[in-house]
C-alpha positions as CSV (number, residue, x, y, z in Angstrom):
1,M,34.3,-92.9,-52.1
2,K,35.5,-92.8,-55.6
3,R,33.3,-89.8,-56.8
4,K,34.9,-87.8,-54.6
5,V,38.1,-88.3,-56.0
6,L,36.9,-88.4,-59.4
7,L,35.8,-85.4,-59.3
8,L,38.8,-83.5,-57.5
9,V,40.9,-85.0,-60.2
10,A,38.6,-83.2,-62.2
11,I,38.4,-80.2,-61.3
12,T,42.0,-78.7,-60.3
13,P,43.1,-77.9,-63.7
14,L,39.7,-75.4,-63.6
15,L,40.8,-74.2,-60.1
16,F,44.7,-73.4,-60.5
17,G,44.4,-72.7,-64.4
18,C,45.3,-74.2,-68.2
19,S,48.5,-73.3,-67.5
20,L,49.1,-76.8,-65.3
21,L,47.6,-79.0,-68.1
22,F,49.9,-76.5,-70.8
23,G,52.2,-75.0,-69.5
24,P,53.3,-71.6,-69.9
25,Q,52.8,-69.4,-72.4
26,I,55.6,-67.9,-73.6
27,T,55.0,-66.2,-78.0
28,G,53.9,-62.7,-77.1
29,R,54.9,-59.3,-77.1
30,W,56.5,-58.6,-73.3
31,E,57.3,-55.1,-71.9
32,G,59.4,-54.1,-69.0
33,V,62.1,-52.7,-67.9
34,A,65.7,-54.8,-66.8
35,E,68.9,-52.7,-64.8
36,L,71.2,-52.5,-67.1
37,A,75.1,-51.5,-66.6
38,M,75.4,-48.5,-69.7
39,T,79.1,-47.3,-69.4
40,N,79.8,-48.0,-65.6
41,P,79.5,-51.7,-64.5
42,T,79.3,-50.6,-61.1
43,V,75.4,-48.6,-61.7
44,P,73.6,-50.6,-63.2
45,R,70.8,-47.9,-65.5
46,T,66.7,-49.2,-65.0
47,T,65.8,-49.3,-68.8
48,E,62.6,-49.9,-70.9
49,I,62.8,-53.0,-72.8
50,V,60.5,-55.2,-75.5
51,L,60.6,-58.8,-76.1
52,V,58.9,-60.1,-78.9
53,L,59.4,-64.0,-78.0
54,A,58.2,-67.6,-79.7
55,E,58.6,-71.2,-78.1
56,D,58.5,-74.0,-80.3
57,E,60.1,-77.4,-78.1
58,R,61.4,-75.0,-75.8
59,I,63.3,-73.6,-77.4
60,I,63.1,-69.2,-76.9
61,T,63.6,-67.3,-80.3
62,G,62.6,-63.8,-80.9
63,T,64.3,-60.4,-80.3
64,L,64.9,-57.9,-77.8
65,Q,64.5,-54.1,-77.8
66,C,66.2,-51.3,-75.9
67,P,64.2,-48.1,-77.5
68,E,65.8,-45.3,-75.1
69,F,69.6,-46.6,-76.4
70,Y,69.9,-48.7,-79.5
71,M,66.0,-48.5,-81.9
72,D,67.0,-51.7,-83.9
73,P,65.6,-55.7,-82.4
74,E,68.4,-57.7,-82.0
75,D,67.4,-61.5,-82.1
76,V,67.3,-64.0,-78.9
77,M,68.0,-67.2,-78.1
78,G,67.0,-69.2,-75.3
79,T,65.4,-72.4,-73.5
80,L,62.5,-72.5,-71.8
81,F,62.3,-75.6,-68.9
82,G,58.8,-75.5,-66.9
83,W,57.9,-72.5,-66.1
84,E,62.1,-71.6,-66.0
85,V,63.6,-68.7,-68.9
86,E,66.6,-68.8,-70.3
87,F,67.8,-66.5,-73.4
88,E,70.3,-64.1,-74.5
89,S,70.8,-61.6,-76.9
90,T,74.2,-59.5,-78.2
91,I,72.1,-56.1,-78.4
92,L,74.5,-53.5,-76.9
93,G,77.5,-56.4,-76.4
94,N,76.0,-59.7,-74.5
95,V,72.8,-59.8,-72.0
96,T,71.5,-62.8,-70.5
97,F,68.1,-63.4,-68.8
98,K,67.2,-65.7,-66.5
99,G,63.6,-66.0,-64.7
100,T,60.6,-67.9,-64.0
101,I,56.9,-67.3,-65.4
102,H,54.1,-66.1,-63.1
103,G,50.9,-66.2,-65.3
104,R,51.4,-62.6,-67.6
105,T,54.8,-61.9,-66.2
106,M,57.8,-63.6,-65.8
107,S,61.0,-62.1,-63.8
108,G,64.9,-62.7,-63.0
109,T,67.9,-61.5,-62.5
110,C,69.8,-60.4,-65.6
111,T,74.2,-60.2,-67.0
112,Y,75.3,-57.8,-68.7
113,H,79.1,-56.0,-68.9
114,G,79.5,-58.3,-65.7
115,V,76.7,-57.0,-63.4
116,T,73.6,-59.0,-63.1
117,D,70.2,-57.3,-61.3
118,A,67.0,-57.5,-62.1
119,W,64.4,-57.5,-65.1
120,E,60.7,-58.2,-65.3
121,A,58.6,-58.1,-68.2
122,T,54.7,-58.1,-68.2
123,R,53.1,-59.7,-71.5
124,V,50.7,-57.2,-73.5
125,D,49.3,-59.5,-76.2
């Protein structure tokens, strides 16, 4: 009986991936889309986003770029708690992202100009 329990304990991380042991891997380049109210806060607009993120001791730093509207990347600061992320940038004014990491994808809500809508990004490196 003890052998079966020990074997189950030993293979469980392999069945569910290394992220159970080490947590989500957020460091890298992420590309996706966000609904951001650009000129009219009641009409969200889908825009491409590029995030280059690094995580150290649950602190997220990096850059956010919206190539369609603003070519220069802006700084990002935030936190990682388990699989939950929250970060903000001052690109085109303040924008706040909250979400959950699911493997190589993260998604959630973003708030810009007082309007909250959806965002999603996939890790590309």
